[in-house]
C-alpha positions in Angstrom: 22.6 -10.9 -1.7 20.7 -7.5 -1.4 18.2 -7.4 1.6 14.9 -6.0 1.0 12.8 -4.3 3.9 10.2 -6.0 4.6 7.6 -2.2 4.6 8.7 -2.5 0.5 7.4 -5.4 -0.5 3.8 -7.0 -0.2 5.3 -10.7 -0.9 9.0 -12.0 0.1 10.4 -11.7 -3.7 13.1 -13.9 -1.8 10.3 -16.6 -1.2 10.0 -17.9 -5.4 12.0 -18.5 -7.8 10.0 -15.0 -9.6 10.4 -13.2 -7.2 14.2 -12.7 -7.5 13.8 -12.7 -11.5 11.9 -9.7 -10.6 14.2 -8.6 -8.1 17.4 -9.2 -10.8 15.7 -8.4 -13.5 15.2 -5.1 -12.1 18.3 -4.1 -10.6 19.5 -4.1 -14.2 16.2 -2.5 -15.3 16.9 0.5 -13.4 20.7 0.8 -13.8 19.9 0.4 -18.0 16.4 2.7 -18.1 17.2 4.7 -14.9 14.4 4.7 -12.4 11.4 6.4 -14.2 11.7 4.8 -17.1 11.2 1.5 -15.6 7.9 0.1 -15.7 5.9 -3.3 -13.8 4.8 -3.7 -17.7 8.3 -3.5 -19.5 9.9 -5.6 -16.0 6.4 -8.0 -17.2 7.7 -8.1 -21.0 11.5 -8.7 -19.7 10.8 -11.3 -17.6 8.1 -12.7 -20.1 5.7 -12.7 -16.6 1.6 -11.4 -17.2 2.6 -7.2 -15.6 0.0 -8.2 -12.0 2.7 -11.3 -11.4 4.6 -8.1 -10.0 1.6 -5.7 -8.1 1.9 -9.5 -6.2 4.9 -8.7 -4.8 5.1 -5.0 -5.1 2.3 -2.7 -5.1 4.3 -0.1 -7.1 7.8 1.1 -7.8 8.3 3.8 -5.2 10.6 2.9 -2.3 8.6 3.7 1.3 
């Protein structure tokens, strides 16, 4: 399992099924698309969840 630094998230993604889905799909998408082409909008479409649900966990895609 990937260990996330506390200062990179607003809500711990390991605390819910949605959070874990966000993390696993984000990793896959960054590998497929590259970091610059990866967006929360695309991630939301892939996991079939509103983009706003991702912002509950992460303020943005940039690491601290």
